[in-house]
N, C-alpha and C positions, 0 to 999 in steps of 0.2 A: 349728717355727713356733709363734709365740705365739698363745694363744687369741683375743686381741683381733683380730689380723690375720685369723685364720680366720673370725671373725664377719663382718668387713667383706667378705671374699671371698665368703662364702656369701650375704650380703645382696645383693651385686652380681649374683651368678648368679641369685638368686630374682627380681630385677627384670627379667630377660630375659622373663619371662612377661608383664609389662606391655606390652612392645614387641610380643609376639605377639598380645596382645589388641587392641592398636591396629591391627595389620595385619588381624586378623580382622574388626573392625568396619568398616574401610575396604572390605574385600572384600565384606561383606554389603551395605552401602549402595550400593556401586558396581554390584553385580550387580542389585540392586533397581531402581536408576535406569535401567540399561540395559534391563531388562525392561519397565519402565513406559513408556519411550520407544517401544519396539517395539509394545506392546499396552496403551494407556492404559485401556481398559475393564476389564482384568483386574488393574490395579494395586491398586485398593481391596480386592479379595479377598485379596491377598497381604500386606496391611499388617500383619495380626496375626502372620503368620510372621516378618515383618521385625522387629517389636518383640520377639518371643520370642527370635529369634537374637541380637539386640542385647543383651538382658538376660543370656542365658547366656554370651555371649562377654565381656561386661563383668564379670560375676561372677568369671570365671576370672582376669581382670586384678586385681580387688580381692583375691582370695585370694592371689595372688603378692605383692601389696603387704603383706598381713597377715603372710605368712611372713617377708618381709624385715624388717618392723618387729619381729616377735618375735625374730628372730635378733639384731637390734641392741640391743634394750632389755630383754630378759629376762636376768637374771644367770646366769652359768654355775654 
């Protein structure tokens, strides 16, 4: 296999992490919304946890994007 082809395959595999982060963010916000509908008085108390979970999940997606870009643009 040529090194250029391996770089593209590796970058594509690294981008799977961005899809996982999108699913994670949707899961976090969906569960928060469901809980806020059940108990609106407790929703404000859980907002900090929502933002922290969003930040950590989104950071993992950004890290996978960084790995993909490094694989594509750093010379062998």
